[in-house]
LUMTOR-614852 format. One line per 8 residues: their letters; for each residue z, y, x of C-alpha. Coordinates in Angstrom, 3 decimals, padded with zeros to 6 digits. Layout:
! LUMTOR-614852
A> Z:Y:X  ...
! end
This chain:
! LUMTOR-614852
MDNSGMYV> -044.511:-191.022:007.703  -047.508:-192.168:005.667  -050.143:-189.505:006.249  -052.682:-191.039:003.899  -051.591:-188.716:001.076  -053.646:-185.935:-000.424  -052.911:-182.277:000.295  -054.291:-178.982:-000.975
GLDIGTTS> -054.512:-175.999:001.379  -054.463:-172.501:-000.141  -055.626:-169.591:002.030  -054.985:-166.274:000.270  -057.171:-163.808:002.144  -058.025:-160.161:001.596  -061.691:-160.710:000.797  -061.690:-164.320:-000.393
IKVIVAEE> -059.373:-167.116:-001.483  -060.136:-170.602:-000.241  -058.821:-173.918:-001.516  -059.410:-177.218:000.247  -058.476:-180.637:-001.124  -058.274:-183.171:001.686  -056.571:-186.290:002.903  -055.885:-187.243:006.484
VKGQMNVL> -055.948:-190.925:007.362  -055.148:-191.990:010.917  -056.072:-188.595:012.332  -059.302:-188.330:010.363  -059.508:-185.566:007.767  -061.572:-186.259:004.666  -062.402:-183.203:002.571  -062.681:-184.064:-001.120
GVGNSSSE> -063.242:-180.640:-002.662  -063.568:-176.951:-001.824  -063.024:-173.780:-003.849  -063.901:-170.241:-002.825  -063.473:-167.095:-004.938  -063.492:-163.346:-004.342  -060.003:-162.054:-003.745  -058.401:-159.513:-006.070
GVDRGIIV> -054.959:-157.969:-005.777  -054.735:-158.499:-002.005  -054.796:-155.636:000.497  -054.700:-156.104:004.272  -053.441:-159.650:003.922  -050.616:-158.772:001.509  -050.536:-159.421:-002.246  -050.179:-156.049:-003.984
DIDKAAQS> -051.069:-157.126:-007.546  -049.551:-160.477:-008.515  -051.527:-160.909:-011.762  -054.913:-160.226:-010.181  -054.130:-162.458:-007.206  -053.044:-165.256:-009.572  -056.341:-165.019:-011.430  -058.325:-165.261:-008.187
IKQAVSQA> -056.265:-168.278:-007.129  -056.990:-169.944:-010.481  -060.736:-169.487:-009.987  -060.714:-171.019:-006.506  -058.491:-173.900:-007.626  -060.743:-174.578:-010.602  -063.756:-174.928:-008.315  -061.897:-177.313:-006.009
EEKASIQI> -060.675:-179.395:-008.953  -064.198:-179.773:-010.279  -065.619:-180.845:-006.929  -062.754:-183.203:-006.085  -062.503:-184.553:-009.664  -058.716:-184.168:-009.668  -056.123:-181.894:-011.212  -054.310:-179.763:-008.632
SDVVVGIP> -050.614:-179.100:-009.110  -049.059:-178.774:-005.624  -050.411:-176.596:-002.819  -049.667:-175.835:000.829  -049.754:-172.050:001.197  -050.278:-169.936:004.289  -047.917:-167.002:004.880  -049.382:-164.063:006.856
ANLIKIEP> -047.806:-163.104:010.161  -046.951:-159.556:009.080  -043.543:-158.549:010.453  -042.427:-162.116:011.151  -039.747:-162.758:013.749  -039.301:-165.891:015.853  -035.698:-166.485:016.897  -033.847:-169.335:018.609
CSGMVAIS> -031.244:-171.152:016.540  -028.630:-173.807:017.146  -026.098:-175.580:014.999  -023.506:-178.323:015.183  -021.635:-180.530:012.729  -019.033:-183.236:013.085  -019.748:-186.703:011.729  -016.821:-187.553:009.460
DQSREIRD> -016.744:-191.283:010.215  -017.088:-192.160:013.905  -018.466:-195.609:013.095  -021.082:-194.287:010.648  -024.739:-193.887:011.490  -026.267:-190.407:011.249  -028.052:-189.981:007.916  -030.453:-187.588:006.216
TDVQQVTI> -027.593:-185.516:004.838  -026.207:-184.995:008.344  -029.571:-183.673:009.515  -029.669:-181.323:006.539  -026.146:-180.107:007.239  -026.823:-179.425:010.917  -029.951:-177.525:009.868  -027.833:-175.395:007.538
SAMVKNLP> -025.413:-174.811:010.397  -028.285:-173.686:012.651  -029.547:-171.284:010.004  -026.168:-169.676:009.257  -026.590:-166.150:010.564  -026.464:-162.645:009.175  -030.013:-161.899:008.081  -030.834:-158.435:006.746
PERQVIDA> -031.103:-158.520:002.937  -034.828:-157.781:003.065  -035.643:-160.827:005.227  -035.921:-164.541:004.473  -036.230:-167.724:006.525  -039.784:-169.070:006.237  -039.538:-172.028:008.579  -037.037:-173.936:010.704
IPDQFIVD> -038.491:-175.870:013.628  -036.277:-178.384:015.455  -036.974:-178.641:019.178  -034.368:-181.315:019.861  -031.206:-182.941:018.538  -028.136:-183.681:020.628  -025.748:-186.534:019.832  -022.415:-186.436:021.684
GFDGIKDP> -024.014:-184.553:024.572  -027.136:-186.733:024.842  -030.065:-184.347:024.440  -033.833:-184.615:024.038  -033.549:-186.618:020.805  -036.377:-186.091:018.311  -034.865:-188.030:015.392  -031.111:-188.778:015.447
RGMVGVRL> -031.017:-190.811:012.241  -029.641:-194.305:012.721  -027.683:-193.313:015.819  -023.883:-193.379:015.970  -021.959:-190.335:017.136  -019.173:-187.910:016.339  -021.021:-184.651:017.034  -024.574:-183.758:016.006
EMRGHIIT> -026.337:-180.646:017.271  -029.759:-179.165:016.589  -031.583:-176.631:018.718  -034.818:-175.022:017.653  -036.333:-171.885:016.178  -036.387:-170.132:012.848  -039.178:-167.895:011.618  -038.187:-165.102:009.277
GPKTIIHN> -040.299:-162.668:007.290  -040.058:-159.897:004.685  -038.828:-161.146:001.320  -041.364:-158.979:-000.508  -044.358:-160.673:001.102  -042.975:-164.181:000.523  -041.879:-163.444:-003.035  -045.292:-162.029:-004.007
VERAVQKA> -047.047:-165.111:-002.640  -044.691:-167.437:-004.502  -044.987:-165.528:-007.790  -048.791:-165.359:-007.630  -049.030:-169.099:-006.988  -046.585:-169.848:-009.809  -048.493:-167.575:-012.218  -051.622:-169.541:-011.334
GLTIESTI> -049.842:-172.610:-012.732  -049.175:-174.240:-009.365  -046.172:-175.490:-007.420  -045.731:-174.654:-003.749  -045.228:-177.887:-001.838  -044.888:-176.066:001.516  -045.189:-172.561:002.893  -046.443:-172.422:006.468
VSPLALGK> -046.821:-169.399:008.726  -050.576:-169.125:009.233  -050.670:-168.792:013.071  -048.402:-171.839:013.370  -050.847:-174.004:011.410  -053.890:-172.557:013.158  -052.428:-173.151:016.605  -051.904:-176.858:015.904
YVLNDGEQ> -055.350:-177.292:014.378  -057.556:-175.084:016.530  -056.132:-175.680:020.018  -056.190:-178.915:021.978  -053.129:-180.384:023.700  -053.735:-178.641:027.023  -054.285:-175.254:025.414  -051.043:-175.599:023.444
DFGTILID> -049.077:-176.746:026.489  -050.225:-174.236:029.098  -050.598:-171.270:026.784  -053.457:-169.753:024.790  -054.008:-166.599:022.768  -055.289:-167.232:019.256  -056.960:-164.315:017.439  -057.647:-164.709:013.721
LGGGQSTA> -060.185:-162.085:012.623  -059.843:-161.906:008.856  -061.296:-159.625:006.244  -058.261:-157.381:005.802  -056.440:-157.685:009.116  -056.565:-159.258:012.563  -053.747:-161.379:013.980  -053.152:-162.273:017.627
SVIHDRQL> -050.737:-165.115:018.381  -049.465:-166.721:021.555  -049.045:-170.503:021.639  -047.152:-171.797:024.682  -045.241:-175.049:025.270  -046.581:-176.128:021.851  -044.582:-173.358:020.201  -045.513:-170.131:018.459
KYTTVDKE> -044.034:-167.537:020.797  -045.418:-164.197:019.621  -047.563:-162.556:016.956  -048.987:-159.087:016.489  -050.994:-157.871:013.503  -053.633:-155.156:013.443  -054.188:-153.737:009.959  -057.974:-153.775:010.263
GGEFITKD> -060.538:-156.543:009.873  -064.006:-157.320:008.605  -063.566:-155.164:005.502  -063.255:-152.084:007.713  -066.498:-152.946:009.503  -068.226:-153.096:006.136  -066.732:-149.713:005.144  -067.963:-148.175:008.398
ISVVLNTS> -071.499:-149.398:007.719  -071.315:-148.102:004.155  -070.109:-144.628:005.197  -072.386:-144.144:008.202  -075.534:-145.389:006.459  -074.668:-143.965:003.016  -075.121:-147.309:001.312  -073.045:-149.359:-001.133
MQSAEKLK> -070.340:-151.766:000.000  -072.381:-154.711:-001.301  -075.414:-153.612:000.690  -073.296:-152.947:003.770  -071.716:-156.411:003.589  -075.135:-158.032:003.315  -076.410:-156.063:006.318  -073.387:-157.134:008.370
LDYGYADS> -073.739:-160.806:007.493  -077.523:-161.046:007.720  -078.389:-158.747:010.633  -075.190:-157.725:012.376  -074.334:-158.292:016.044  -070.885:-157.786:017.499  -072.345:-156.734:020.852  -075.107:-154.137:020.609
VDASDENK> -076.596:-155.427:023.877  -077.918:-158.418:021.904  -079.533:-156.243:019.212  -083.090:-154.923:019.262  -084.049:-151.277:018.923  -087.484:-152.335:017.689  -086.384:-154.411:014.702  -086.154:-152.169:011.633
LPIEVVGQ> -084.014:-153.030:008.637  -084.433:-151.735:005.060  -081.399:-149.805:003.800  -080.711:-148.968:000.161  -079.438:-145.402:000.467  -077.364:-143.970:-002.361  -079.305:-141.233:-004.185  -082.704:-142.279:-002.861
SQPAQISE> -085.283:-144.260:-004.763  -086.949:-145.666:-001.656  -085.138:-147.698:001.015  -084.662:-146.115:004.418  -085.210:-147.802:007.775  -082.613:-148.349:010.460  -082.791:-150.212:013.739  -080.858:-153.404:014.360
KILSEIIQ> -079.372:-151.642:017.398  -077.755:-148.832:015.387  -076.227:-151.320:012.927  -074.710:-153.295:015.767  -073.345:-150.169:017.427  -071.411:-149.409:014.233  -069.992:-152.951:014.195  -069.161:-152.909:017.901
ARLEQIFG> -067.279:-149.610:017.688  -064.839:-150.946:015.087  -064.358:-154.272:016.870  -063.580:-152.515:020.144  -060.854:-150.524:018.391  -059.320:-153.695:016.920  -059.498:-155.582:020.220  -058.092:-152.589:022.091
RLKQGLSS> -054.971:-152.407:019.938  -054.405:-156.169:020.083  -054.805:-155.994:023.860  -051.975:-153.472:024.120  -049.546:-155.818:022.370  -050.622:-158.841:024.385  -050.452:-156.920:027.668  -046.887:-155.830:026.909
ISALGLPG> -045.740:-159.469:027.118  -048.032:-160.464:030.019  -049.871:-162.967:027.830  -053.399:-162.188:029.030  -052.860:-164.295:032.148  -052.334:-167.528:030.232  -054.561:-170.412:031.436  -055.957:-171.205:027.984
GIMLTGGV> -057.667:-167.840:027.600  -058.504:-166.627:024.093  -059.671:-168.545:021.018  -061.263:-166.595:018.164  -061.337:-167.760:014.565  -061.583:-166.241:011.083  -064.664:-165.029:009.227  -065.411:-162.056:011.494
SALPGIAT> -065.635:-164.313:014.545  -068.901:-165.692:013.143  -070.694:-162.484:014.212  -073.183:-163.229:017.016  -072.100:-161.926:020.395  -068.425:-161.526:019.510  -067.225:-163.851:022.285  -069.018:-161.729:024.897
LAADTFNN> -067.610:-158.484:023.499  -064.080:-159.926:023.403  -064.415:-161.283:026.952  -065.427:-157.827:028.207  -062.568:-156.129:026.343  -059.787:-158.570:027.279  -061.246:-159.487:030.682  -060.583:-163.108:029.841
NVQVFVPD> -062.298:-166.351:028.936  -063.106:-166.374:025.193  -064.222:-169.142:022.837  -065.021:-169.184:019.118  -063.607:-172.022:017.019  -065.879:-173.512:014.367  -064.596:-176.427:012.221  -066.596:-179.632:012.540
QMGLRHPS> -066.206:-180.601:008.877  -069.515:-181.158:007.127  -070.293:-178.205:004.865  -067.387:-176.177:006.280  -068.777:-175.279:009.673  -067.760:-171.662:009.525  -064.695:-170.005:011.135  -063.578:-168.603:007.772
YALALALV> -062.511:-172.105:006.648  -060.293:-172.719:009.689  -057.008:-171.645:008.080  -057.366:-173.651:004.858  -058.207:-176.745:006.912  -055.332:-175.996:009.305  -052.809:-175.851:006.456  -053.834:-179.302:005.224
SYRANMSE> -053.829:-180.763:008.729  -050.452:-179.265:009.642  -048.759:-180.603:006.524  -050.357:-184.040:006.821  -049.160:-184.415:010.407  -045.579:-183.265:009.926  -043.071:-185.890:011.036  -040.368:-187.243:008.743
IEVLVRSV> -037.706:-185.251:010.570  -039.699:-182.020:010.234  -040.093:-182.625:006.508  -036.382:-183.332:006.218  -035.435:-180.124:008.029  -037.814:-178.101:005.849  -036.307:-179.603:002.702  -033.342:-177.312:003.284
LKNGADFK> -035.687:-174.312:002.937  -037.315:-175.648:-000.224  -033.973:-175.759:-001.993  -033.240:-172.191:-000.929  -029.915:-170.830:-002.127  -028.741:-174.244:-003.363  -028.075:-175.195:000.237  -025.032:-173.345:001.498
ANNLDSQR> -022.704:-173.942:004.367  -019.768:-174.452:001.993  -019.700:-178.181:002.653  -019.196:-177.692:006.369  -015.691:-178.107:007.711  -015.549:-174.808:009.601  -012.302:-175.492:011.420  -013.436:-178.899:012.622
ENDYAENY> -016.776:-177.455:013.697  -015.052:-174.734:015.710  -012.775:-177.299:017.367  -015.745:-179.398:018.418  -017.604:-176.310:019.604  -014.638:-175.266:021.757  -014.321:-178.745:023.252  -018.038:-178.940:023.866
ETEQSQLE> -018.098:-175.598:025.698  -015.196:-176.763:027.886  -017.031:-180.004:028.697  -020.253:-178.139:029.520  -018.396:-175.685:031.752  -016.810:-178.583:033.638  -020.181:-180.305:034.015  -021.761:-177.140:035.388
QNESVSEP> -018.964:-176.746:037.910  -019.406:-180.352:039.033  -023.166:-179.919:039.347  -022.808:-176.745:041.391  -020.550:-178.630:043.842  -022.673:-181.768:044.122  -026.182:-180.299:043.927  -027.991:-179.832:047.287
KGRSKNKK> -028.359:-176.171:048.284  -032.129:-176.401:048.762  -032.614:-177.731:045.261  -030.460:-174.960:043.779  -032.498:-172.262:045.519  -035.738:-173.884:044.409  -034.568:-173.944:040.764  -033.667:-170.262:040.995
KIGQSIQG> -037.122:-169.350:042.317  -038.860:-171.321:039.581  -036.709:-169.672:036.924  -037.502:-166.202:038.247  -041.211:-167.009:038.301  -041.218:-168.122:034.669  -039.244:-165.081:033.564  -041.665:-162.783:035.347
FFHKLIDD> -044.628:-164.452:033.690  -043.245:-164.449:030.150  -040.548:-161.795:030.401  -040.462:-160.792:026.718  -041.154:-164.079:024.991  -038.659:-166.653:023.802  -038.361:-168.987:026.786  -036.190:-171.952:025.885
! end
């Protein structure tokens, strides 16, 4: 795939909307333009007013267009992790002509077959991720096109989410005069962009601290295994400061950004800060320490709830530790506070792009990078999703598929029986112990 094309990442956040125009050439990302506007019509990561959100998107896009000197029409949009589900999927189709090479349409049909399942009416497939293809029993194939076979299988995962959330995002983008080129689940894009190969392989917890909510995700074996969302973020810290100090939200936000510490241990009790108190003509004085104690209290609540979800799946023992990103993670001392709360190694990710060296830009950059680095086969599989209801399983020969499935199961059963007879006993016991160890370590995650 030629990755020298231009892509536009759209991050619809609770407090701000960010647009990044970039191109990636041979692994190098070149940012051409950036737009950033205050977010309206978005609450806790979810669009609640389509018209207001569309207007905010227009403003951010307009800024990016001016800086990049281009007209933006297609965007790559991030979908929040609220109520998403990650489920294994598998499908199989028969190739009509045994002498014919496998083509794009066959890959699309096997994807449809893998996605055929009874979803609740309120849910929708956001993404389909192929792990491997199998041609006539030969597995581990990344791209089956050009091969000859009579049976094509796909095994992978689908990510589903609430239709309401997805529909509101799509409508807001359309009302802004744009076309959605791709929708990508935000933690999936962040995991690929923020974590290195080792962290993705061995397992790492990624925590995105946004303005309206905080999302913890588990990346393991280069796959998104788990997400949990806490409905509080940086906006709640600002509200706490405003209420406790009796000051406006604007003043509270400025105090947080200019003088705030995530860990009150780093703050000074001697440094006094001027506070514009509502109803008073003269500013009051407050110590840096008290401000940081307000911030720390809210962060400890957020981290505590995320910890409960991560502990329930035994994820806190992963070798990669924890990576923080999102605007709130820019607070000084937050890595130390998180390390104390989670009892784990914690890092803060900061993009290395010139002019964008702030964690709040990580998602917009991740969306561009993820799309630019998608393989041809991944794009082909996702094309089924883009066409939505137009792709149905009507073209599949159900009877023939069932016949092949029955034959395949018989063959696999015979192979397993043969292996159990011929396999050395010591090896069999060793495999069983390894399997039990993995299940104990990741007992509630998808482990394929």
